[in-house]
N, C-alpha and C positions, 0 to 999 in steps of 0.2 A: 530187426527195432536192434540198436548197437545196446551191449550194455556197459553202462561208465559206471568207476569206481571212485568216488573222489576221496583221495588219500591226505588222511592229517590226523593229528595227532602228535607222534611221537616221544617225545624223553627232552626234553630239552625247558629251560624258564620259561618258553614261550609256547607249550604245549595248549593250555588256553586259548591263546591267541588262535592255535592254529585254529580248534573247532570251532570255534566264533565263524571263521573264517567258510568252512567246509560249511555249515546252517546255512549261510546267504549265496555259497554256489548254488547247494543241493536248490533250495526254495526258489533259482535261475535256470537251473537245466529244462530244456523243453522237454516236458513230461510224452507229450505226442509222438517225440522222433527218439527220446532215448530211457532206457529202464536204468534208474540213475540209482548208486547205492553209494553208504557211508563206511569209507574202511579204515579204522581205528589201530594205528601203529603202536605198539607198546614192548618193549625189550622181550618181551616172552614170544611176540609173534602178532600177525596183520589179521586185525578180525570184522567178519563184516558184519553191522548194525542193521541189525531188520527191526520192525515192530513189536515181535516178542520173545527176540533170542539172539544172541551174539554164537554166532558162526565162527570158526577159526578158516582160513586160507590157505589154500593148498600155494605155496607161492612158488612150486614150480610150475605152472602152468597160469598160476592166478583162476583158480577158482575155488569154488563152495559148492556146497551141497545144502539144499531144504527141502523137504518135503521129497527125500525123494531123487530128487531132480539133481543134474551138475549143472551149476552157471557158471559160464566162462567172461570173464574178462574181458571187452573187444577195445578199450583206450582207457588212459587212470589222465581224472585230473587233479593234480598231486596240489598240494596247500598245505606241507612239511612250511614252518618257518623254524629252521636252522637245523640238524643234523636230527634225520638221517634222508633228510631234502634238498634243503638248501645244499648242502655241499655235495651233494651227485650221486649218494652210495645208489635210494632209491632206483634211480633214472641206470646207474651201471643194470641193478636185477632185472629190470626190464627191459632193457638192451637184450639182455641175454634169452630172454624168452619170449621176444619178441613180439611187447604190448607195446603199442605209440602212446603218446603221450602228453603233456600240455605243457611243460616246462623246459627250459635248456638240457641238454645234454649234457653227461657227468664229466665230462671238461673242462666246459664254460663254466659251470654251477662251485665246480671245485676252485673254477680260479675267480669268481664274483664272489664269494664265501668266506673266503681269505683276504683281507684286508691288504696285508703287505704283500700277497702274491698279485693282487688286480692292481696295485698301485704300479708294480713294475710293469705290467703286460699293456699298461695304459704310458707307460715313459716313453716320452719322445712320439705319444698320437698329439701334440700339440693339445694335452688338456693341460688345466692350472688346477693345480693341488698343493695340498698343505706341503709343509715341512714337516718329517714327519723321524724318529726313532723306534728299531726297531729292541724288545727285550727278549732273549731266549730263554726261555725253563730260569735256571739259575745262574745264568750269567752273571756277572758283576759288574755291577756297573757304575756309574759318575750322576748322579742326583746335580752335581753344579753344572759336568761339560752338558750333557741331556739337556736341562733348563736353560743355559744358555745360548743352547744354537735353535732351540723351537721360540723360548723364549715364555713368558710366563705374563695371563695366565696361560697354560697348555688343557688339552684332553689325553686321558691316559685311560686307555681301552683293549679291551680284551680282544685280541686279534681276528675272533672266528664266532662272539655273539652279535647275536639280534636285539629289538628293541633296546637300548642302551642297557642291558643287564651290564650289571660291574660296572659304569662309567661312570667316572671323575672326573670335573672341572678342576684344576688345581692353582691354585692363587696365588704359592708360598710354596717353598721348596722345603719346607719343614712338613707341611700336607702328603706330598709326591712317596712316600716308602709304603704310606694305608691307603693309597688308591693303587697301588704297582698289585700291592696283595688281597685289596675286590677285584682285579681287575684278573689277577690269578685262579680265583674262585671258578670262574667262566674256561676258561684259558692258560693251558704253562705258556704262551707266547702273548707279548701285551707289548701294541703299537704305542706310541706318544704324539701329538698330534702339534702340531702349531694352531694357536686360536685362530682363528680370522674372523674380524667384527664384520659380519654385514648380514643382507637378510636371506633368512633358509627358505628354499624354496623347494619343490620336490617335483617329479614328469614323470608321469605314464606314457606309455608304450607298445605297441601291439606291432607285428609282422608276422603276414600270411605272405603266399607264397603271388597274391594274387592283390594283395593293399596293404601302406604300410596306413599307422593311426598313430597321431601324436597328440598326445592329452593335453590339454589346456590346462596351465602351468597354475600349482595353486601353492600361495606365498603361508608360511608357517608361523604368526605371532605368537610366542606362547610367553604366558604370565612365570614361568616359573625363567629362574638362569640363563637355561637352556632345554632344545626339546626332549627333557629327560625320559626314563621308564613312564613315570607320573603323568606328565605333560599328553603323552603319545598315549593315552587310552585313558584319559579323564575330561570330557570334555569340555570340564569349566574351567581348565587349565589352560587350552590352548585354542586360539583363533585360527578353520583352517579357510584360509577367502582362494576360492577358485570364481572367473578368474581373480589373479590376482593384482595387489599393485603397484607393480613393479613396470617400468618404460616399455613399449611395443617392442626395443631394440633389444632391451635384457630379454622380452622373451622371446626373441626370435632365435635370439643365445641359448639360450638354456634347450630350448627343441631342437636346434642343431645339431649341438654338444649330447644332448638325446641320442639323438639317429645315431650319429657317429663313434659313442662309446655301445651303442646299443651292438652296431656291424662289428667294432672292434672286438668286443669280447665274445662272437656270435651265438647273441642269447634268442630265445625262441620263449614262442609264452607271451603273457603283458609281464613286465615286468618295470620297474619304478626306481628314478636314479635321481638321487639326493645334490644339494649343493649350495652353495652360502654364495651371494654374491656382495663381492666388495668393487666399491669405484669402479662399475657398470662390467667386470669382470666374473663370472661365474667359476668359482673351482669347488670341483667333484669332490663329495662327500664320501659316499656309497652306493651300490647296486644292489637292490632290493630284488631279486630275481623271483621271489613268491613274494608278492606284494599283503600286508593285508587285505581281506574283501567283506571284511563285516561289513555295513550298511551303513558305518558310519568311516569307517575309513578312507583316505583318501583317495583311491583309483575308484573305488565306487562312486565317490563323489562327482568325480575327472567327468566317467562316463553320463551323469546324470546332467550332468554342466555342455555335453557334448548335444544331449537331446538323443540319446542311445537309451539303449538297456544293455545289462551286465548277460542278459541271456545271449543276448545276439553275439556277443564276441566270446562267447566262451562255443556257440554253433560251430560260430567259423574256426576256433580252433578246430575242433575235433575233425569239420569236414577236411583239413586244411589236411591232413594226418593222415589220409585211405584216397 
């Protein structure tokens, strides 16, 4: 029986979201095939959460000792939202000690986590993208020049945060500085993007050695001004409609772009990619290399719509690495 660590937690604003995802993944793992352990990542180390105790994990070989026995992890299912998972740091560590894992490798993860880098990687790849401007650190910038280029309203975002933390939809130029300062609470690099008025959709995908699964598309119809942090985690504020209400042709386009981007960025594991459809064209928003996996998250809903179980996909992901 293989020992699986579900690695979650982290030390960003998304910690609680990651822990909720881990609960669903642990509940979905086939206990007849695998022994599953929850590993909480904190700034002071990695800790295995057992029923009555918490044990520090030795990251030299990813093992821990309980009841005078050493338990060595054979496989890691990573569900860290934000650093150190979505940015590839944990993957690099696991590569060094030879532990296979569920997600994109550290190079792909760095690319998808960094919005600026991701857009550069997709430039020339025939992907529709909003106009954008990057503000790095304390570099001086002209509000008028930026807003004249991207237009108003526009979005001001931290470059590497998730779950819409630090994001502002700016309607007037005099709101811009405050929005940049908010984004800088999450990241020193800020990206300003053109507002694309359209239908927001999201599509999950998984490719293994033998199979490709492009999930049903979900339409995101929020009651808020945009799909902000509150709307993402308060089910009363957003209708996540699966399957979506867009045309069959638009659905096919989204799924094709999803598969193309997955390959272009060398993604692995279950990934979710978000788009805005405007005038029949899907504009790329972002890659979620470790999407939320709580029962009410988008990807588990898409899997249920397919008539499948999350546990079956987890088993395929694990076995694909051996």
